[in-house]
C-alpha positions as CSV (number, residue, x, y, z in Angstrom):
1,M,-26.7,72.9,-65.1
2,P,-23.8,74.6,-67.0
3,D,-22.2,72.6,-69.7
4,P,-18.8,71.3,-68.3
5,A,-17.4,71.4,-71.8
6,S,-18.5,75.0,-72.7
7,Y,-16.1,77.8,-73.6
8,D,-16.6,79.3,-70.1
9,A,-16.1,76.0,-68.3
10,I,-12.9,75.2,-70.2
11,R,-11.6,78.8,-69.6
12,A,-12.3,78.3,-65.8
13,A,-10.4,75.0,-65.8
14,L,-7.5,76.6,-67.6
15,R,-7.3,79.5,-65.2
16,T,-6.8,77.1,-62.3
17,R,-3.7,76.0,-64.3
18,H,-2.5,79.6,-64.7
19,L,-3.5,79.6,-68.4
20,D,-6.2,81.5,-70.3
21,I,-7.9,81.4,-73.7
22,F,-6.1,83.9,-75.9
23,G,-8.2,83.3,-79.0
24,A,-10.5,80.8,-80.6
25,F,-12.1,80.0,-83.9
26,H,-13.9,77.4,-85.9
27,P,-11.3,76.0,-88.3
28,G,-11.8,75.5,-92.0
29,P,-10.0,73.1,-94.4
30,D,-7.2,75.6,-95.1
31,D,-6.4,76.5,-91.5
32,G,-3.8,73.8,-90.9
33,V,-5.7,72.3,-88.0
34,P,-5.9,68.5,-87.5
35,P,-8.8,66.8,-89.2
36,G,-11.9,66.5,-87.2
37,A,-11.3,69.6,-85.1
38,A,-14.4,71.8,-84.9
39,T,-13.0,74.4,-82.5
40,L,-9.4,75.6,-81.8
41,L,-8.6,77.3,-78.6
42,L,-5.2,79.2,-78.3
43,L,-3.8,79.2,-74.8
44,G,-1.5,81.8,-73.2
45,P,-0.3,82.8,-69.7
46,D,-3.0,84.0,-67.3
47,E,-1.5,87.1,-65.6
48,P,-0.8,88.1,-63.0
49,G,0.6,85.1,-61.2
50,F,1.7,82.8,-64.1
51,W,5.4,83.0,-63.5
52,P,5.6,82.3,-59.7
53,A,3.3,79.3,-60.2
54,V,5.2,77.9,-63.1
55,R,8.6,78.4,-61.4
56,D,7.4,76.2,-58.5
57,A,6.6,73.3,-61.0
58,P,8.8,70.2,-61.0
59,E,10.1,70.9,-64.5
60,F,12.1,73.9,-63.1
61,A,13.7,71.8,-60.4
62,D,15.0,68.8,-62.4
63,G,17.9,70.6,-64.2
64,R,16.7,69.4,-67.6
65,P,16.5,71.7,-70.7
66,D,13.3,73.5,-71.8
67,P,11.4,73.5,-68.5
68,L,8.7,75.9,-69.7
69,D,7.9,73.8,-72.8
70,R,7.8,70.6,-70.7
71,W,5.5,72.3,-68.2
72,S,3.2,73.3,-71.1
73,E,3.2,69.8,-72.5
74,R,2.3,68.3,-69.2
75,V,-0.4,70.7,-68.2
76,I,-2.0,71.2,-71.6
77,G,-1.6,67.6,-72.5
78,T,-3.5,66.5,-69.3
79,L,-6.3,68.9,-70.0
80,A,-6.5,67.7,-73.6
81,R,-7.0,64.1,-72.4
82,E,-9.7,65.2,-70.0
83,L,-11.6,67.0,-72.8
84,G,-11.0,64.5,-75.5
85,A,-9.1,67.2,-77.4
86,T,-5.7,67.2,-79.3
87,A,-2.9,69.3,-77.7
88,L,-0.8,71.4,-80.1
89,Y,2.3,73.4,-79.3
90,P,4.3,76.2,-80.9
91,F,7.6,74.3,-80.3
92,G,8.9,70.9,-81.0
93,G,9.4,71.3,-84.8
94,P,10.2,71.4,-87.5
95,P,7.6,71.3,-88.8
96,F,6.0,73.9,-86.7
97,Q,2.3,74.5,-86.2
98,P,1.1,77.8,-87.8
99,F,0.4,79.6,-84.5
100,I,0.9,83.1,-86.0
101,R,-1.7,82.3,-88.6
102,W,-4.1,80.9,-86.0
103,A,-3.6,83.9,-83.8
104,T,-4.6,86.4,-86.5
105,R,-7.5,84.0,-87.5
106,S,-8.8,84.1,-83.9
107,G,-9.8,87.8,-84.1
108,R,-7.8,88.6,-81.0
109,A,-4.3,89.3,-82.4
110,W,-3.1,91.5,-85.2
111,P,0.2,92.7,-86.8
112,S,1.3,95.7,-84.8
113,P,3.0,98.9,-86.3
114,V,6.4,97.2,-85.7
115,G,5.3,93.9,-87.2
116,L,5.1,91.9,-83.9
117,L,1.7,90.4,-83.0
118,V,-0.3,92.5,-80.6
119,H,-3.1,90.9,-78.5
120,D,-6.2,92.6,-77.1
121,R,-5.3,91.5,-73.5
122,A,-1.5,90.9,-73.5
123,G,-0.4,93.6,-76.0
124,L,3.0,93.0,-77.4
125,M,3.8,90.6,-74.5
126,V,1.5,88.0,-76.2
127,S,2.8,84.4,-76.2
128,Y,1.2,81.1,-76.8
129,R,1.9,78.0,-74.7
130,G,-0.2,75.7,-76.8
131,A,-3.7,75.1,-78.3
132,L,-6.5,72.7,-77.9
133,A,-8.2,71.2,-81.0
134,L,-11.7,70.1,-79.9
135,P,-13.9,67.7,-81.9
136,R,-17.0,69.7,-81.0
137,R,-18.1,73.2,-82.1
138,L,-18.2,75.6,-79.1
139,E,-20.1,78.8,-78.9
140,L,-17.5,81.5,-79.0
141,P,-17.4,85.1,-77.8
142,A,-17.4,88.0,-80.3
143,A,-14.1,89.0,-81.9
144,A,-12.2,91.9,-80.2
145,S,-10.9,95.1,-81.6
146,C,-7.2,95.8,-82.3
147,P,-5.8,98.0,-79.6
148,C,-3.5,99.8,-82.1
149,D,-6.6,101.3,-83.8
150,T,-7.1,103.5,-80.7
151,C,-3.5,104.0,-79.7
152,P,-2.7,107.6,-80.7
153,D,1.0,107.8,-79.8
154,R,2.2,104.3,-81.0
155,P,5.2,104.3,-78.7
156,C,6.4,101.0,-80.1
157,L,7.6,102.7,-83.2
158,A,10.4,104.7,-81.4
159,A,11.0,102.4,-78.4
160,C,13.9,100.2,-79.6
161,P,17.1,101.6,-78.1
162,A,19.2,99.9,-80.8
163,G,17.0,101.0,-83.7
164,A,16.7,97.3,-84.6
165,L,12.9,97.1,-84.4
166,T,10.9,99.8,-86.1
167,G,8.1,100.3,-88.5
168,E,10.7,99.7,-91.2
169,G,11.4,96.1,-90.1
170,Y,13.6,94.1,-87.8
171,D,17.3,93.9,-87.9
172,L,18.1,90.6,-86.0
173,A,21.9,91.1,-86.0
174,A,21.6,94.6,-84.7
175,C,19.3,93.4,-81.9
176,H,21.7,90.6,-80.8
177,G,24.6,93.0,-81.1
178,F,23.0,95.5,-78.8
179,L,22.0,92.9,-76.2
180,G,25.6,91.9,-75.9
181,T,26.6,95.4,-74.8
182,P,26.2,97.0,-71.3
183,A,23.4,99.2,-72.7
184,G,21.5,96.1,-73.7
185,A,21.3,94.9,-70.1
186,D,18.0,96.7,-69.6
187,C,16.3,94.7,-72.4
188,L,17.9,91.4,-71.2
189,E,16.8,91.9,-67.6
190,R,13.4,93.5,-68.1
191,G,12.3,92.4,-71.5
192,C,12.3,94.0,-75.0
193,A,11.8,97.7,-74.7
194,V,9.5,97.7,-77.7
195,R,7.2,95.1,-76.1
196,R,7.3,97.0,-72.8
197,S,6.3,100.3,-74.5
198,C,2.9,99.0,-75.5
199,P,0.2,100.5,-73.2
200,V,-1.7,97.1,-73.3
201,S,1.4,95.2,-72.3
202,Q,1.9,97.5,-69.3
203,G,-1.5,96.5,-67.9
204,Y,-1.0,92.8,-68.5
205,G,1.0,91.9,-65.4
206,R,3.9,90.0,-66.8
207,L,6.9,90.0,-64.5
208,A,10.3,91.2,-65.6
209,V,11.9,87.9,-64.4
210,Q,9.7,86.0,-66.9
211,S,10.8,88.4,-69.7
212,A,14.4,87.9,-68.6
213,F,14.0,84.1,-68.9
214,H,12.8,84.5,-72.5
215,M,15.4,87.1,-73.4
216,R,18.2,84.8,-72.2
217,A,16.8,82.0,-74.3
218,F,16.5,84.3,-77.3
219,H,20.0,85.7,-77.0
220,G,21.6,82.4,-76.3
221,D,22.8,83.0,-72.7
């Protein structure tokens, strides 16, 4: 009989909730993980289909702020209780949990040529809705390979229409300034052009309306 608390079983349970495991590792004392955790699972949107399911959730109908974060807390928190795990989130601080460090530690996310994290499945569209810190050590799959290592054109380096995000760094003020112009409407409505340029991102299945939701929150609309 399969172990109901195995990596594969937990992943199957997550996917019924429109989430997937975006990385995992066995934490050490310097990883900033709660004491007693033997396995950390990083959770991200399972595409395609994440956004339509989430938009039908009660958090998006009650008119209160931060519906996506509240959905994440409810769904991941419920699963954590079922598994005897601790739920952790990239929001709600300060202090904030070190999700970027955990992502690179997992062997499934890396700094891209433009500095943003790139994920083996989601590309530059990678996002984390939370994590599960489990008190038992799970058998984990092998680490993945960075997609940038086999990307000959690296379109992300020249994709920013504002020139705000390149291999030379990120100009936050220039990005916001561009988003406030008519030319910036494409990024506001469809998502960051740099993130969209990534070949892995293009195969991930994230909808433009979800990217628009995040872009409005980022730009302050």
